[in-house]
N, C-alpha and C positions, 0 to 999 in steps of 0.2 A: 197252306194257302198261298204263300209266296211262290212256291214251286208251280202250283197250278196257274197262277197269274202269269208267271214267266212263260209257261207253256203256251198260254193264249196269245201272248205277244209274238212268240216264235212262230206259232201256227199261223197267225195272221200274216206275218211277213212272208213265210214260205208260200202260203196259198196265194197271196196277192201277186207275188212275182211270177209264179208258174202260171196262174190263171190268166194274167194279162198277156203273157207272150204266147200261150198255147190255145186260148179259146178261139174257136172258129165257128162260122155260121154257114149253113147250106140252105139255099132256097128249097122249098118243097118241090121236088121234081116228079112230074106225072110220068107214067109209063109211056115210053116212046119219045119222050122229050130229048132234045139234044142238050145235054148238060153244059157243054162248052159255050153255048149261045146265051145262057142265062146270066144276066148281070143284075145285081141288086142295087137299087137306088138308095136304099136305107136299110141297115140291119136293125134287128130288135134292140131296144134299149131298156134297161132296168131303171126305174125312177131313182135318181140319185147316183146313177152310174154303176160301173163295175165294182167299185169299192163298197157301195151300199149292198149289192148282191152278196159279196164275199162276207160282209159283216153279218148278214142274216144266216148264211151257212154256218159260220163260226158260232153264232149264238145258239143255233139249233143242234150243233154237233156235240154229242155226249161222249167224252173219252173214257169215262169210268169203266164201262164194259170192256173196252179194248185194253185198258190197263190191267184189269183183272185177268185177262187172257194173255198177259205179257206180250202184247203187240205194241212195240214201241216205235216202229217205223212202218209206214205204208204209203202206197200210191194207189190211186183209183181214177178212173175216168168215167164220168156220167155223160149221157147223151139224152137230150130232150128236145121237144119241139115247142115253139112259141106260135100259137094259133093266131088267126086273124083278129081275134078279140083280145089278145095279149095274155092268154092263159098258158102256163107251163103244162104241157101234156106229154104223154108217152115217155115218162121217165124210165130209163133203163141204164144198165152199166155196160160200158164197152170193155172195160178191163178192171181188175182189182187184185190185190195181193192176198186178201183174207175175206172169208165170208162175212165176218163180223164188221169189217170195214164197209163192205158192200151194203149191208143192212143199215148201218148207221148213216152212211152218206145218203142213201135213198130216203131214209127217214128225215134227215135234215132238209133235203130238198123238198120233200112232200109237205113240210110244215110251212113253207113259204107260200103265202096266199096273195102277195102283192102282184098286181097285173103289170105286165111289161107294155111298153109302147111297141106295137107290132112292126115288123119289117114291111117295107114297101118295094114294089117293083113296078116301074112305069106308072107311078102314082096310085097304084092299088095295093091294099093290104094283102099280104101273103103269109102263109105258114112257112116258118124257117126252122131248120134244125140247128141246135146249139151243142157244143161240146165243152164240158167243164172238167179240167183236171183237179185233183186234190193230192197234196203231199203233206205228210205231217211227221213229226219226230217228237216223241215224248221224253227223250233223254235230256 
């Protein structure tokens, strides 16, 4: 139990550090738009901030299947959109080290039902793309 708890603390620290420096947002760009001219007034915000979002991912992430497959280290990057109503939609993986990590990361994200505060551009709510890295070490 102590080893598992230590893992959670390590996982939380690793994820928090990587996620805060690597998370980026992209406005929803329509075909034919000039991406360089788009500037966002307000990016989507998770209630309680990024730390609260990471806590939900960690609480939903089940490492037992990965441990059974002897996966002790992994990296993955998920991409999803925050729609105009604050829902996380279009969850998919940009990259991942193992299929099991992909499955577990997507499962953890899909379990999060908390609505985000949507992003805004020129005072109007807009759909924006988010990128969330994950890195963990079971050693």
